[in-house]
C-alpha positions in Angstrom: -56.8 54.4 -34.3 -55.4 51.5 -36.1 -52.6 49.5 -34.3 -50.0 50.4 -36.6 -50.8 54.1 -36.4 -51.1 54.1 -32.5 -47.7 52.2 -32.5 -46.0 55.0 -34.5 -47.5 57.7 -32.2 -45.3 56.5 -29.4 -42.3 57.7 -31.1 -43.3 61.4 -30.2 -41.9 60.6 -26.7 -38.4 60.9 -27.6 -38.5 64.6 -28.2 -40.0 64.9 -24.7 -36.7 63.4 -23.3 -34.2 64.5 -25.7 -31.6 65.6 -23.3 -31.7 62.1 -21.5 -31.9 60.3 -24.9 -28.7 62.1 -25.8 -27.0 61.2 -22.6 -28.0 57.5 -22.3 -28.5 55.9 -25.7 -25.6 53.9 -26.9 -23.8 54.9 -30.2 -23.3 52.6 -33.2 -20.4 50.4 -33.7 -17.8 52.1 -35.9 -17.0 48.9 -37.7 -20.6 48.8 -38.8 -20.8 52.2 -40.1 -17.3 51.6 -41.9 -19.1 48.5 -43.5 -22.2 50.3 -44.7 -20.2 53.2 -46.1 -18.1 50.5 -48.0 -21.1 48.7 -49.3 -22.7 51.9 -50.6 -19.2 52.7 -52.2 -19.2 56.2 -50.6 -16.5 58.7 -51.4 -15.6 62.1 -49.9 -18.4 64.8 -50.5 -21.1 62.1 -51.4 -24.6 63.1 -50.3 -26.3 60.8 -48.0 -29.9 61.1 -46.5 -30.5 59.9 -42.8 -34.1 59.3 -41.7 -34.9 60.1 -38.1 -31.4 61.4 -36.9 -32.4 61.9 -33.2 -29.7 63.8 -31.3 -27.1 63.0 -34.0 -25.6 59.4 -32.8 -25.1 58.1 -36.3 -25.0 61.5 -37.9 -21.7 62.3 -36.3 -20.1 59.2 -37.6 -21.3 59.9 -41.0 -19.8 63.4 -41.0 -16.6 62.2 -39.7 -16.4 60.3 -42.8 -16.4 63.1 -45.1 -19.8 62.6 -46.5 -22.6 65.4 -46.8 -25.7 64.5 -44.8 -29.2 65.7 -45.0 -30.8 64.4 -41.8 -34.6 64.5 -41.3 -35.8 64.7 -37.8 -39.4 65.4 -36.7 -38.8 66.2 -33.0 -37.8 69.7 -32.7 -35.8 69.3 -29.5 -34.0 66.3 -31.0 -33.0 68.2 -34.0 -32.1 71.1 -32.0 -29.6 69.2 -30.1 -28.2 67.4 -33.1 -27.7 70.9 -34.7 -26.0 72.1 -31.6 -23.7 69.1 -31.1 -22.7 68.9 -34.9 -22.6 72.4 -36.0 -18.8 72.4 -36.7 -18.7 68.5 -37.5 -19.2 68.8 -41.3 -21.6 69.7 -44.0 -25.1 68.9 -42.5 -28.3 70.0 -43.7 -31.1 69.2 -40.8 -34.8 69.1 -41.9 -37.2 69.4 -38.9 -40.0 67.2 -40.4 -41.4 63.7 -40.9 -40.2 61.5 -43.9 -43.8 61.3 -45.0 -44.0 65.2 -45.0 -40.4 66.2 -46.4 -39.8 67.5 -49.9 -36.5 65.6 -51.0 -34.9 65.8 -54.3 -35.4 62.6 -56.6 -32.6 60.0 -57.0 -30.2 62.6 -55.3 -28.4 60.4 -52.4 -25.9 57.7 -52.8 -27.0 56.2 -49.6 -29.9 56.6 -47.2 -29.4 55.7 -43.5 -31.7 55.0 -40.7 -30.7 54.1 -37.2 -33.4 53.0 -34.7 -35.9 54.9 -36.5 -37.6 53.5 -39.8 -40.3 51.8 -37.8 -41.6 55.1 -36.9 -42.3 55.7 -40.4 -45.6 55.0 -42.2 -44.7 51.7 -44.0 -47.3 52.3 -46.7 -45.2 55.0 -48.1 -41.8 54.8 -46.1 -40.0 52.2 -48.3 -41.0 54.0 -51.6 -39.9 57.5 -50.3 -36.6 56.1 -49.2 -36.4 54.5 -52.6 -37.3 57.6 -54.5 -34.4 59.5 -52.9 -31.8 57.1 -53.7 -29.7 57.5 -57.0 -29.8 54.3 -59.2 -28.0 51.6 -57.5 -28.0 53.5 -54.3 -27.7 51.7 -50.8 -30.4 51.5 -48.0 -28.6 51.1 -44.8 -30.7 50.4 -41.7 -28.7 49.8 -38.3 -30.2 49.2 -34.7 -29.7 47.4 -31.6 -32.0 44.3 -30.9 -32.2 42.2 -27.7 -29.8 39.0 -27.8 -30.4 35.7 -25.9 -26.9 34.7 -24.4 -26.2 32.6 -21.5 -24.0 35.0 -19.8 -26.8 37.6 -19.4 -30.1 35.4 -19.9 -31.0 35.3 -16.3 -30.5 38.9 -15.6 -32.6 39.7 -18.7 -35.3 37.2 -17.6 -35.3 38.9 -14.2 -36.1 42.1 -15.5 -38.8 40.8 -17.9 -40.3 39.0 -14.9 -40.7 42.3 -13.1 -42.1 44.1 -15.9 -44.7 41.1 -16.3 -45.8 41.4 -12.7 -45.9 45.4 -12.9 -47.1 46.1 -16.6 -48.4 42.9 -18.4 -49.8 44.8 -21.0 -46.3 46.2 -21.9 -44.4 42.7 -21.1 -46.9 41.0 -23.8 -45.4 43.0 -26.4 -41.9 43.0 -25.4 -39.6 42.1 -28.4 -38.1 38.8 -28.2 -34.5 38.0 -27.6 -33.1 35.6 -30.1 -29.7 33.8 -30.3 -27.3 35.1 -32.8 -27.5 32.1 -35.3 -31.3 32.3 -35.3 -31.1 36.2 -36.1 -28.9 35.5 -39.1 -31.0 32.6 -40.2 -34.3 34.4 -40.1 -32.8 37.3 -42.1 -31.5 34.8 -44.7 -34.8 33.5 -45.1 -36.5 36.8 -45.6 -33.8 38.6 -47.7 -35.8 39.0 -50.7 -37.5 41.7 -48.9 -35.9 44.0 -46.7 -39.2 45.4 -45.3 -39.9 41.8 -44.1 -36.3 41.4 -42.6 -36.6 44.5 -40.4 -40.3 43.6 -39.5 -39.0 40.3 -38.2 -36.0 41.7 -36.5 -37.9 44.0 -34.5 -41.3 42.5 -34.1 -42.7 45.5 -36.3 -45.6 45.8 -38.4 -43.4 46.9 -41.4 -43.5 44.4 -44.0 -44.9 45.4 -47.4 -44.9 43.4 -50.5 -44.2 46.4 -52.6 -40.7 46.8 -51.2 -39.4 43.6 -53.1 -39.9 45.8 -56.3 -37.6 48.6 -54.7 -34.4 46.8 -53.3 -32.6 43.6 -53.7 -29.1 42.2 -52.5 -30.1 42.5 -48.8 -27.1 41.6 -46.5 -26.8 41.6 -42.8 -23.9 42.1 -40.6 -24.1 41.9 -36.6 -21.8 43.1 -33.7 -23.1 41.5 -30.4 -22.0 43.0 -27.1 -22.7 42.3 -23.5 -23.6 45.4 -21.5 -23.6 46.0 -17.5 -25.8 48.7 -15.8 -26.3 49.8 -12.3 -30.0 50.1 -11.3 -29.5 54.0 -11.7 -28.0 53.5 -15.3 -30.6 50.9 -16.3 -33.6 53.0 -15.2 -32.3 56.1 -17.0 -32.0 54.1 -20.2 -35.5 52.7 -19.8 -36.7 56.2 -19.5 -35.6 57.0 -22.9 -37.6 54.2 -24.4 -41.2 54.7 -25.8 -42.8 52.1 -23.7 -41.8 54.2 -20.3 -44.3 56.9 -21.4 -47.0 54.5 -21.4 -46.3 53.5 -17.6 -48.3 55.1 -14.9 -46.1 57.0 -12.4 -46.9 54.1 -10.1 -45.6 51.6 -12.5 -42.3 53.5 -13.2 -41.6 53.8 -9.4 -42.2 49.9 -9.1 -39.8 49.1 -12.1 -37.3 51.4 -10.6 -37.5 49.7 -7.2 -37.6 46.3 -8.6 -34.3 46.9 -10.8 -32.6 48.4 -7.5 -33.7 45.3 -5.7 -32.3 42.9 -8.3 -29.0 44.9 -8.4 -28.5 44.5 -4.7 -29.5 40.8 -4.9 -26.8 40.2 -7.6 -24.2 42.2 -5.9 -23.0 43.5 -9.2 -24.4 45.4 -12.2 -27.4 43.9 -14.3 -26.1 42.3 -17.2 -28.0 42.5 -20.9 -26.8 41.1 -24.1 -27.6 43.3 -27.4 -26.5 43.1 -31.0 -26.2 45.9 -33.3 -27.3 44.7 -36.9 -26.7 46.4 -40.0 -29.1 45.6 -42.8 -28.3 46.8 -46.4 -29.9 46.6 -49.8 -29.4 47.9 -53.1 -31.9 50.1 -55.0 -33.2 48.3 -58.1 -33.6 50.5 -61.3 -36.8 52.4 -61.1 -39.9 51.3 -63.1 -43.2 52.8 -63.7 -45.5 51.8 -60.8 -49.1 51.8 -59.8 -50.2 54.3 -57.1 -49.9 53.0 -53.8 -53.2 52.0 -52.0 -55.1 55.1 -50.4 -52.6 57.3 -51.8 
């Protein structure tokens, strides 16, 4: 199985821990949601598409702003929780399918959102499908938390990674890099001609595709850094909702939980980590006739 397909297959684990995912994953900063809606020029009643809504962390924020949301979620348990949580929150159509398979109206949505999900979509078709769903000049808005290198939490983060390296070196080797905020912003500016390259660089994903430059322009980024503190129990619960956790053996999971508990006791305080919520937006360029995608 090619590496990209194998990596995307790990996303299926979220449906197996849907309740824990809903309980422990952080919501997204309201100021970034406001900014995305402002950049997209959204008004009450506008139709938006959300790719990979999970249990509805971002969906609820969008509905609260009076837009009509079509949300795609391939995980049946995740979709069920989202439907249950948001059934009276606004006008929501929930589609239990992958973006690659969903039947979507052409040029129908004023904005397409995706929160911590676009990297689970096949990039050979995903960028095109998102663009096809957007109305002319519509906005693609991607949001996700990334690790942040910040002096107040760097030692704690390094201790957690050191434990991971000792317990599961194969996981540690592919652990996303933590960058300083200025490095993050500068890296995005260098790649802003292609939103797929921006997102690939931010998360160390294999998502970059040249064809995306013909679909989107006016790439912008906004960032909201924050420092978090977790007890060992809280940190282990959060890690349990991440895709890498399913790749650990029971013994490795127990060892990581013990290592985090020991670290917390040694510190005499919660374990600190720094993250940054990044909002990356781009504008749909006018549609032009195109050649079929390779292999499609």
